[in-house]
FITORLUM-466689 format. One line per 4 residues: number of its first residue (from 1); their letters; for each residue x, y, z of C-alpha. Coordinates in nm, 3 decimals, decimal comma, padded with zeros to 5 digits, m for minus. Example, Ala and Ser with C-alpha at 12.3 -4.5 7.8 and 13.67 -1.06 7.14 Angstrom:
BEGIN
1	AS	01,230 m00,450 00,780 | 01,367 m00,106 00,714
//
This chain:
BEGIN
1	XXXX	00,540 m02,846 00,123 | 00,364 m02,588 m00,170 | 00,528 m02,337 m00,181 | 00,374 m01,970 m00,138
5	XXXX	00,188 m01,833 m00,384 | 00,040 m01,601 m00,526 | m00,058 m01,813 m00,819 | m00,466 m01,895 m00,803
9	XXXX	m00,626 m02,206 m00,887 | m00,666 m02,118 m01,269 | m00,273 m02,218 m01,321 | m00,501 m02,635 m01,265
13	XXXX	m00,759 m02,555 m01,544 | m00,589 m02,828 m01,818 | m00,525 m03,095 m01,630 | m00,622 m03,310 m01,977
17	XXXX	m00,427 m03,579 m02,176 | m00,437 m03,410 m02,527 | m00,668 m03,739 m02,611 | m00,906 m03,651 m02,380
21	XXXX	m01,222 m03,406 m02,454 | m01,141 m03,062 m02,507 | m01,504 m03,021 m02,638 | m01,615 m02,655 m02,537
25	XXXX	m01,944 m02,788 m02,405 | m02,021 m02,741 m02,000 | m02,010 m03,015 m01,797 | m02,238 m03,062 m01,499
29	XXXX	m02,001 m03,231 m01,318 | m01,941 m02,951 m00,998 | m01,820 m03,180 m00,771 | m01,556 m03,335 m00,962
33	XXXX	m01,470 m02,996 m01,096 | m01,425 m02,871 m00,706 | m01,176 m03,163 m00,647 | m00,998 m03,147 m00,940
37	XXXX	m00,936 m02,762 m00,846 | m00,867 m02,778 m00,457 | m00,634 m03,086 m00,578 | m00,250 m03,022 m00,582
41	XXXX	m00,056 m03,118 m00,876 | 00,301 m03,127 m00,975 | 00,129 m02,902 m01,278 | m00,005 m02,617 m01,003
45	XXXX	00,339 m02,667 m00,779 | 00,574 m02,620 m01,131 | 00,375 m02,277 m01,184 | 00,372 m02,195 m00,802
49	XXXX	00,760 m02,266 m00,799 | 00,824 m02,002 m01,079 | 00,584 m01,742 m00,963 | 00,812 m01,773 m00,613
53	XXXX	01,101 m01,738 m00,790 | 01,064 m01,496 m00,967 | 00,944 m01,291 m00,759 | 01,209 m01,402 m00,492
57	XXXX	01,532 m01,343 m00,792 | 01,387 m01,110 m01,001 | 01,385 m01,078 m01,380 | 01,785 m01,133 m01,402
61	XXXX	01,777 m01,429 m01,318 | 01,489 m01,593 m01,457 | 01,480 m01,508 m01,770 | 01,723 m01,617 m01,932
65	XXXX	01,715 m01,927 m01,882 | 01,293 m01,887 m01,925 | 01,284 m01,692 m02,284 | 01,462 m01,921 m02,542
69	XXXX	01,211 m02,201 m02,356 | 00,863 m01,969 m02,365 | 01,031 m01,852 m02,716 | 01,031 m02,172 m02,868
73	XXXX	00,719 m02,324 m02,668 | 00,438 m01,999 m02,777 | 00,484 m02,116 m03,105 | 00,482 m02,509 m03,069
77	XXXX	00,234 m02,646 m03,338 | 00,119 m02,851 m03,016 | m00,221 m02,662 m02,859 | m00,105 m02,833 m02,516
81	XXXX	00,261 m02,722 m02,531 | 00,161 m02,341 m02,635 | m00,111 m02,367 m02,299 | 00,178 m02,493 m02,032
85	XXXX	00,398 m02,120 m02,197 | 00,081 m01,958 m02,145 | 00,054 m02,096 m01,829 | 00,431 m02,027 m01,747
89	XXXX	00,446 m01,691 m01,884 | 00,160 m01,604 m01,649 | 00,322 m01,716 m01,339 | 00,622 m01,476 m01,369
93	XXXX	00,376 m01,183 m01,387 | 00,398 m01,100 m01,039 | 00,847 m01,054 m01,039 | 00,932 m00,965 m01,401
97	XXXX	00,647 m00,742 m01,512 | 00,930 m00,483 m01,591 | 01,106 m00,683 m01,752 | 00,842 m00,858 m02,019
101	XXXX	00,665 m00,570 m02,070 | 00,901 m00,468 m02,405 | 00,797 m00,805 m02,550 | 00,427 m00,727 m02,500
105	XXXX	00,352 m00,613 m02,798 | 00,386 m00,940 m02,926 | 00,223 m01,156 m02,675 | 00,031 m01,003 m02,589
109	XXXX	m00,186 m01,016 m02,936 | m00,068 m01,326 m02,868 | m00,276 m01,406 m02,555 | m00,554 m01,216 m02,716
113	XXXX	m00,594 m01,431 m03,033 | m00,590 m01,755 m02,790 | m00,883 m01,633 m02,701 | m01,051 m01,595 m03,032
117	XXXX	m00,956 m01,825 m03,179 | m01,189 m02,091 m03,336 | m00,918 m02,397 m03,329 | m00,827 m02,272 m02,969
121	XXXX	m00,842 m02,558 m02,713 | m01,098 m02,393 m02,397 | m00,787 m02,498 m02,161 | m00,597 m02,260 m02,384
125	XXXX	m00,883 m01,960 m02,352 | m00,905 m02,010 m01,981 | m00,496 m02,001 m01,913 | m00,472 m01,679 m02,168
129	XXXX	m00,756 m01,515 m02,021 | m00,555 m01,576 m01,640 | m00,196 m01,453 m01,797 | m00,425 m01,084 m01,989
133	XXXX	m00,576 m01,067 m01,606 | m00,155 m01,101 m01,453 | m00,039 m00,799 m01,719 | m00,330 m00,591 m01,691
137	XXXX	m00,138 m00,321 m01,540 | 00,050 m00,341 m01,900 | m00,268 m00,271 m02,069 | m00,345 m00,004 m01,853
141	XXXX	m00,001 00,243 m01,883 | m00,030 00,131 m02,276 | m00,392 00,339 m02,261 | m00,329 00,584 m01,961
145	XXXX	00,000 00,705 m02,246 | m00,197 00,701 m02,493 | 00,043 00,414 m02,716 | m00,322 00,282 m02,732
149	XXXX	m00,641 00,419 m02,671 | m00,863 00,184 m02,752 | m00,678 m00,206 m02,603 | m00,854 m00,174 m02,324
153	XXXX	m01,213 m00,149 m02,474 | m01,057 m00,441 m02,737 | m00,968 m00,668 m02,422 | m01,311 m00,653 m02,279
157	XXXX	m01,487 m00,712 m02,556 | m01,263 m01,036 m02,621 | m01,339 m01,168 m02,295 | m01,684 m01,075 m02,337
161	XXXX	m01,728 m01,266 m02,557 | m01,567 m01,546 m02,399 | m01,740 m01,537 m02,091 | m02,026 m01,701 m02,268
165	XXXX	m01,843 m01,990 m02,337 | m02,062 m02,299 m02,199 | m01,765 m02,406 m02,142 | m01,727 m02,365 m01,755
169	XXXX	m01,343 m02,381 m01,689 | m01,369 m02,076 m01,964 | m01,634 m01,860 m01,828 | m01,449 m01,899 m01,484
173	XXXX	m01,143 m01,775 m01,629 | m01,324 m01,500 m01,799 | m01,482 m01,356 m01,535 | m01,196 m01,359 m01,275
177	XXXX	m00,970 m01,233 m01,607 | m01,192 m00,924 m01,601 | m01,239 m00,893 m01,203 | m00,802 m00,885 m01,234
181	XXXX	m00,860 m00,583 m01,536 | m01,164 m00,405 m01,364 | m00,882 m00,388 m01,052 | m00,650 m00,259 m01,244
185	XXXX	m00,860 00,009 m01,463 | m01,106 00,115 m01,214 | m01,308 00,413 m01,366 | m01,127 00,348 m01,735
189	XXXX	m01,388 00,077 m01,736 | m01,691 00,281 m01,762 | m01,706 00,358 m02,111 | m01,815 m00,022 m02,154
193	XXXX	m02,047 m00,030 m01,860 | m02,376 m00,067 m02,037 | m02,190 m00,382 m02,276 | m02,047 m00,576 m01,982
197	XXXX	m02,374 m00,557 m01,790 | m02,567 m00,674 m02,033 | m02,296 m00,952 m02,172 | m02,290 m01,098 m01,778
201	XXXX	m02,633 m01,058 m01,685 | m02,720 m01,259 m01,954 | m02,421 m01,489 m01,822 | m02,684 m01,519 m01,513
205	XXXX	m02,920 m01,742 m01,716 | m02,655 m02,043 m01,840 | m02,398 m01,999 m01,565 | m02,387 m02,288 m01,311
209	XXXX	m02,286 m02,281 m00,937 | m01,948 m02,263 m00,975 | m01,911 m02,011 m01,230 | m02,199 m01,815 m01,133
213	XXXX	m01,994 m01,771 m00,766 | m01,757 m01,615 m00,986 | m01,955 m01,400 m01,188 | m02,123 m01,222 m00,834
217	XXXX	m01,728 m01,186 m00,748 | m01,678 m00,988 m01,102 | m02,012 m00,790 m01,004 | m01,900 m00,745 m00,658
221	XXXX	m01,511 m00,615 m00,751 | m01,689 m00,334 m01,060 | m01,867 m00,197 m00,758 | m01,550 m00,170 m00,558
225	XXXX	m01,311 m00,099 m00,800 | m01,531 00,150 m01,074 | m01,733 00,360 m00,836 | m02,050 00,563 m00,877
229	XXXX	m02,020 00,504 m01,190 | m02,213 00,231 m01,201 | m02,524 00,391 m01,041 | m02,590 00,644 m01,309
233	XXXX	m02,892 00,694 m01,555 | m03,081 00,332 m01,623 | m02,766 00,102 m01,569 | m02,895 m00,027 m01,265
237	XXXX	m03,190 m00,141 m01,431 | m02,985 m00,385 m01,651 | m02,800 m00,581 m01,378 | m02,958 m00,497 m01,004
241	XXXX	m03,337 m00,639 m01,127 | m03,227 m00,987 m01,267 | m02,986 m01,041 m00,938 | m03,293 m01,012 m00,710
245	XXXX	m03,507 m01,207 m00,940 | m03,220 m01,493 m00,922 | m03,152 m01,467 m00,534 | m03,580 m01,493 m00,479
249	XXXX	m03,529 m01,807 m00,662 | m03,241 m01,954 m00,526 | m03,368 m01,879 m00,152 | m03,684 m02,035 m00,227
253	XXXX	m03,554 m02,341 m00,299 | m03,282 m02,289 m00,049 | m03,205 m02,050 00,194 | m02,852 m02,202 00,275
257	XXXX	m02,748 m02,237 m00,058 | m02,389 m02,121 m00,141 | m02,452 m01,970 m00,397 | m02,646 m01,675 m00,236
261	XXXX	m02,353 m01,558 00,036 | m02,123 m01,424 m00,356 | m02,475 m01,306 m00,440 | m02,596 m01,108 m00,126
265	XXXX	m02,153 m00,964 m00,070 | m02,189 m00,836 m00,499 | m02,562 m00,678 m00,393 | m02,343 m00,502 m00,080
269	XXXX	m02,087 m00,409 m00,247 | m02,388 m00,251 m00,505 | m02,615 m00,112 m00,255 | m02,364 00,135 m00,097
273	XXXX	m02,152 00,212 m00,428 | m02,466 00,317 m00,611 | m02,588 00,486 m00,247 | m02,973 00,665 m00,341
277	XXXX	m02,965 00,514 m00,666 | m03,009 00,169 m00,541 | m03,398 00,345 m00,384 | m03,605 00,170 m00,624
281	XXXX	m03,451 m00,220 m00,515 | m03,382 m00,117 m00,150 | m03,734 m00,189 m00,045 | m03,683 m00,558 m00,196
285	XXXX	m03,339 m00,592 m00,117 | m03,390 m00,560 00,284 | m03,706 m00,776 00,331 | m03,486 m01,042 00,150
289	XXXX	m03,202 m00,936 00,386 | m03,414 m00,976 00,686 | m03,651 m01,304 00,522 | m03,299 m01,520 00,481
293	XXXX	m03,218 m01,402 00,860 | m03,542 m01,491 01,040 | m03,559 m01,868 00,742 | m03,235 m01,965 00,880
297	XXXX	m03,304 m01,862 01,202 | m03,610 m02,070 01,252 | m03,431 m02,370 01,098 | m03,129 m02,365 01,261
301	XXXX	m03,286 m02,345 01,576 | m03,464 m02,636 01,487 | m03,166 m02,850 01,480 | m03,063 m03,069 01,714
305	XXXX	m02,615 m03,003 01,674 | m02,513 m02,720 01,840 | m02,446 m02,408 01,514 | m02,109 m02,399 01,392
309	XXXX	m01,987 m02,104 01,191 | m02,048 m02,244 00,800 | m02,367 m02,275 00,856 | m02,450 m01,925 01,004
313	XXXX	m02,319 m01,758 00,650 | m02,663 m01,660 00,478 | m02,735 m01,541 00,857 | m02,372 m01,344 00,776
317	XXXX	m02,467 m01,213 00,506 | m02,739 m01,073 00,506 | m02,618 m00,892 00,807 | m02,377 m00,739 00,586
321	XXXX	m02,617 m00,602 00,302 | m02,848 m00,452 00,523 | m02,455 m00,279 00,629 | m02,451 m00,220 00,193
325	XXXX	m02,746 m00,056 00,268 | m02,684 00,139 00,580 | m02,419 00,306 00,411 | m02,535 00,314 00,121
329	XXXX	m02,826 00,527 00,247 | m02,648 00,735 00,530 | m02,966 00,908 00,747 | m03,199 00,765 00,491
333	XXXX	m03,204 00,402 00,586 | m03,471 00,506 00,861 | m03,742 00,580 00,589 | m03,670 00,265 00,423
337	XXXX	m03,668 00,036 00,758 | m04,013 00,304 00,825 | m04,075 00,184 00,497 | m04,096 m00,200 00,507
341	XXXX	m04,465 m00,267 00,649 | m04,347 m00,687 00,732 | m04,008 m00,558 00,944 | m04,035 m00,219 01,028
345	XXXX	m04,132 m00,293 01,386 | m03,948 m00,604 01,443 | m03,590 m00,478 01,332 | m03,464 m00,396 01,658
349	XXXX	m03,514 m00,685 01,767 | m03,418 m00,870 01,473 | m03,095 m00,638 01,539 | m03,005 m00,720 01,950
353	XXXX	m03,131 m01,112 01,837 | m02,796 m01,133 01,618 | m02,567 m00,956 01,820 | m02,636 m01,199 02,098
357	XXXX	m02,564 m01,469 01,834 | m02,409 m01,805 01,942 | m02,202 m01,779 01,598 | m01,946 m01,491 01,647
361	XXXX	m01,906 m01,463 01,254 | m02,279 m01,345 01,319 | m02,173 m01,115 01,615 | m01,875 m00,979 01,415
365	XXXX	m02,135 m00,903 01,147 | m02,373 m00,782 01,355 | m02,186 m00,474 01,544 | m02,060 m00,363 01,210
369	XXXX	m02,456 m00,301 01,108 | m02,460 m00,148 01,489 | m02,194 00,092 01,451 | m02,268 00,172 01,141
373	XXXX	m02,624 00,222 01,263 | m02,484 00,482 01,496 | m02,306 00,660 01,326 | m02,524 00,676 01,014
377	XXXX	m02,908 00,630 01,112 | m02,909 00,695 01,517 | m03,228 00,674 01,563 | m03,342 00,368 01,444
381	XXXX	m03,097 00,207 01,692 | m03,255 00,462 01,971 | m03,518 00,226 02,147 | m03,297 m00,083 02,124
385	XXXX	m03,048 00,099 02,256 | m02,967 m00,024 02,650 | m03,002 m00,421 02,534 | m02,764 m00,348 02,250
389	XXXX	m02,525 m00,130 02,419 | m02,566 m00,420 02,682 | m02,468 m00,693 02,432 | m02,155 m00,498 02,356
393	XXXX	m02,015 m00,482 02,638 | m02,071 m00,866 02,692 | m01,887 m00,876 02,391 | m01,546 m00,664 02,490
397	XXXX	m01,354 m00,954 02,612 | m01,090 m01,048 02,337 | m01,178 m01,407 02,337 | m01,295 m01,348 01,950
401	XXXX	m01,073 m01,068 01,858 | m01,307 m00,977 01,526 | m01,627 m00,998 01,771 | m01,456 m00,767 02,037
405	XXXX	m01,297 m00,509 01,796 | m01,609 m00,450 01,663 | m01,775 m00,445 01,941 | m01,543 m00,187 02,086
409	XXXX	m01,558 00,019 01,752 | m01,954 m00,018 01,801 | m01,951 00,142 02,136 | m01,752 00,424 02,052
413	XXXX	m01,963 00,510 01,738 | m02,248 00,548 02,006 | m02,088 00,729 02,246 | m01,957 00,995 01,960
417	XXXX	m02,382 01,053 01,966 | m02,491 01,074 02,270 | m02,202 01,346 02,330 | m02,504 01,565 02,376
421	XXXX	m02,685 01,315 02,543 | m02,440 01,220 02,842 | m02,748 01,076 03,055 | m02,827 00,751 02,770
425	XXXX	m02,478 00,611 02,817 | m02,456 00,695 03,224 | m02,571 00,360 03,342 | m02,327 00,204 03,117
429	XXXX	m02,021 00,397 03,101 | m01,859 00,249 03,475 | m01,905 m00,090 03,277 | m01,764 00,009 02,946
433	XXXX	m01,445 00,199 03,065 | m01,403 m00,162 03,339 | m01,345 m00,313 02,956 | m01,139 m00,108 02,753
437	XXXX	m00,879 m00,091 03,014 | m00,745 m00,415 02,988 | m00,764 m00,375 02,597 | m00,568 00,030 02,646
441	XXXX	m00,290 m00,185 02,828 | m00,302 m00,531 02,637 | m00,316 m00,729 02,970 | m00,655 m00,877 02,847
445	XXXX	m00,676 m01,198 02,988 | m00,884 m01,518 02,833 | m01,085 m01,755 02,971 | m00,771 m02,007 03,090
449	XXXX	m00,608 m01,654 03,286 | m00,383 m01,619 03,023 | m00,276 m01,281 02,823 | m00,382 m01,248 02,524
453	XXXX	m00,172 m00,915 02,466 | m00,180 m00,736 02,157 | m00,476 m00,745 01,887 | m00,459 m00,556 01,549
457	XXXX	m00,668 m00,306 01,562 | m00,784 m00,323 01,925 | m00,579 m00,055 02,121 | m00,673 00,208 01,904
461	XXXX	m01,045 00,176 01,847 | m01,048 00,156 02,229 | m00,895 00,482 02,265 | m01,086 00,637 01,999
465	XXXX	m01,422 00,463 02,225 | m01,265 00,598 02,545 | m01,237 00,961 02,422 | m01,562 00,945 02,262
469	XXXX	m01,652 00,881 02,623 | m01,491 01,136 02,790 | m01,682 01,378 02,541 | m01,975 01,272 02,699
473	XXXX	m01,906 01,308 03,008 | m01,491 01,302 03,160 | m01,615 01,196 03,483 | m01,685 00,868 03,338
477	XXXX	m01,315 00,841 03,280 | m01,175 01,006 03,545 | m01,149 00,783 03,825 | m00,910 00,511 03,757
481	XXXX	m00,702 00,725 03,461 | m00,376 00,751 03,604 | m00,420 00,376 03,579 | m00,433 00,340 03,206
485	XXXX	m00,334 00,684 03,099 | 00,011 00,524 02,902 | m00,196 00,290 02,739 | m00,466 00,549 02,644
489	XXXX	m00,159 00,709 02,494 | 00,021 00,478 02,319 | m00,377 00,344 02,162 | m00,397 00,725 01,974
493	XXXX	m00,068 00,718 01,876 | m00,205 00,452 01,612 | m00,552 00,541 01,542 | m00,520 00,663 01,112
497	XXXX	m00,912 00,755 01,103 | m00,851 01,151 01,155 | m01,205 01,154 01,273 | m01,157 00,925 01,578
501	XXXX	m00,801 01,060 01,605 | m00,968 01,382 01,628 | m01,258 01,283 01,900 | m00,941 01,041 02,157
505	XXXX	m00,770 01,313 02,193 | m01,026 01,630 02,238 | m01,151 01,313 02,541 | m00,780 01,277 02,700
509	XXXX	m00,786 01,664 02,703 | m01,086 01,714 02,890 | m01,012 01,381 03,092 | m00,667 01,597 03,210
513	XXXX	m00,807 01,863 03,315 | m01,064 01,698 03,485 | m00,828 01,515 03,682 | m00,490 01,697 03,677
517	XXXX	m00,368 01,507 03,944 | m00,366 01,193 03,729 | m00,021 01,311 03,683 | 00,149 01,337 03,955
521	XXXX	00,537 01,540 03,977 | 00,651 01,308 04,186 | 00,582 00,957 04,070 | 00,883 00,708 03,977
525	XXXX	00,752 00,700 03,637 | 00,637 01,085 03,576 | 00,925 01,055 03,240 | 00,753 00,800 03,115
529	XXXX	00,421 00,901 03,121 | 00,518 01,257 02,992 | 00,732 01,060 02,698 | 00,376 00,855 02,630
533	XXXX	00,190 01,179 02,640 | 00,460 01,335 02,388 | 00,475 01,050 02,150 | 00,072 01,047 02,089
537	XXXX	00,105 01,403 01,991 | 00,400 01,389 01,754 | 00,177 01,127 01,564 | m00,035 01,414 01,442
541	XXXX	00,275 01,491 01,250 | 00,387 01,213 01,049 | 00,482 01,263 00,692 | 00,300 00,950 00,491
545	XXXX	00,561 00,924 00,296 | 00,867 00,902 00,604 | 00,807 00,641 00,845 | 01,191 00,560 00,855
549	XXXX	01,421 00,569 01,141 | 01,556 00,856 00,975 | 01,277 01,039 01,063 | 01,368 01,167 01,438
553	XXXX	01,710 01,252 01,365 | 01,811 01,260 00,930 | 01,695 01,602 00,802 | 01,364 01,722 00,941
557	XXXX	01,051 01,623 00,778 | 00,741 01,633 01,040 | 00,486 01,755 00,885 | 00,203 02,100 01,019
561	XXXX	m00,068 02,008 01,261 | m00,371 01,961 01,046 | m00,545 02,290 00,945 | m00,879 02,165 00,980
565	XXXX	m00,778 02,064 01,350 | m00,655 02,391 01,459 | m00,852 02,413 01,797 | m00,693 02,108 01,886
569	XXXX	m00,409 02,194 01,816 | m00,402 02,519 02,019 | m00,570 02,293 02,267 | m00,264 02,065 02,270
573	XXXX	m00,052 02,355 02,275 | m00,140 02,482 02,621 | m00,256 02,120 02,729 | 00,185 02,084 02,685
577	XXXX	00,295 02,433 02,845 | 00,075 02,325 03,166 | 00,230 01,974 03,217 | 00,593 02,127 03,161
581	XXXX	00,485 02,388 03,448 | 00,389 02,101 03,655 | 00,661 01,878 03,661 | 00,846 02,200 03,650
585	XXXX	01,229 02,267 03,473 | 01,488 01,984 03,601 | 01,224 01,749 03,519 | 01,131 01,902 03,178
589	XXXX	01,511 01,901 03,110 | 01,594 01,526 03,172 | 01,273 01,421 02,959 | 01,427 01,725 02,660
593	XXXX	01,713 01,579 02,689 | 01,610 01,222 02,584 | 01,395 01,301 02,262 | 01,551 01,269 01,938
597	XXXX	01,684 01,591 01,755 | 01,373 01,615 01,514 | 01,117 01,578 01,855 | 01,296 01,860 02,023
601	XXXX	01,245 02,102 01,711 | 00,942 02,005 01,652 | 00,824 02,123 02,018 | 01,061 02,450 02,066
605	XXXX	00,852 02,563 01,689 | 00,492 02,398 01,702 | 00,510 02,362 02,040 | 00,696 02,641 02,217
609	X	00,816 02,449 02,465
//
């Protein structure tokens, strides 16, 4: 059995005997490389086992027997022994990084030297790059503390040099190591962005399929972790046009080329991060994404066999890229769509087609796009809203959990935009609520009638959607309020996004005010109902760093109600006082008696109960 481990495929890049060809020349056999990368070998199993042992038992148990072997191996005359020793050093990084740190002053320069040495084997360069990535946190600490203020610059320069190697394994290891470094450094990478992008663009012209995929991943990582600086000044003009040109070239030859997937993903991250600085290339990107959806849909429509998920991946990535443009451009996305002479008229139709697609992954991305459009640029979907809402309601069934989750979230975002126009939701409100109730109560069933149970994030999204529906018109949710009231409270208690949490509670208060009889003092479950409401309210006061059992009965550490939502806080105080009056002192005293001591104190001091 393979041990669970964080060791990547780069632990296997030296699967060669010393007498095999170890030149730095490129190799065109992609299939052979893929088979080798996927093969589970004794070497990979050994590295993964070291990783697991280090993580489980820590440096006290691992380093005493390992360090002597490492010291001997790293200084060995045989480069293959050195290579295996570097792999071992990288393998133990996760469990032993702090204990190894005192030795990194000598080990780090040694690893750097393996990247630049003229006689260094490609396999040794690869594994040295991977190991440097595993200890990236140490390098960041060195720079941040001022101990080695130029260390990141030196590392970046060294890695950029081998990124242009003609050996594919070195290319892949270098790109991956740089991606890990970027994840650790974030904005610290800003001073080096221009030479980095120039090098990566140069690599675009020489890399082949597998290396290109890793390179695109690295570009996406830079967008995700470095931040808006990647879009400043003339920087995007260095790397965005070559990416679009390569996309055009590959898509014309074969729109199902899987190299296009990470390319589109990297552009999605780039567009989102750059925002309006991406505008010079936005129209071309938009039309390339729409063309990708159009081309792949037409080809798949002519296929005799049923479409599988993998065949639809280009459509998924293109939809995600459109979503990146929506998030990057916000309300300006509407102007971008209008500027497309080819697709402006058909965009809502294409979106509807995506939401009704046979492949669940396409529908999942389509509803993410729909929700962001509702949130950022609702005018784009206004004409197609009836069709889009109908498809979303159909997909609010948890047989496909991610599709359902995104559909529920998208409906909630549509509801949030209809607060001042509840008439637009009136024809759909009953159907929406009927789909949301089982999700709140945790008793939704699959096609065979089996209860599906809890799905991560689903009750939270459902609770926010019901709250937003109630904010449009409380009567939309009051018909069966007592049926799902406790489930609604449970969902609200788990919402982490403060805006969604606020909307859920505001809608909840409106619903209770519209139908106060849903809480019957004589009902057998009145104590559970009130307790559910109180528990949901308490979640506004949870400290981020103290969620242990001592929170309820240990030292008092509840936080104040957020000042930015003070009006909601006052509304909750009023609601709780009215609930106390409605159930009577005897029942309330019983409820209060079973509260944890810190909850009683919170209710007294903040809610004056």
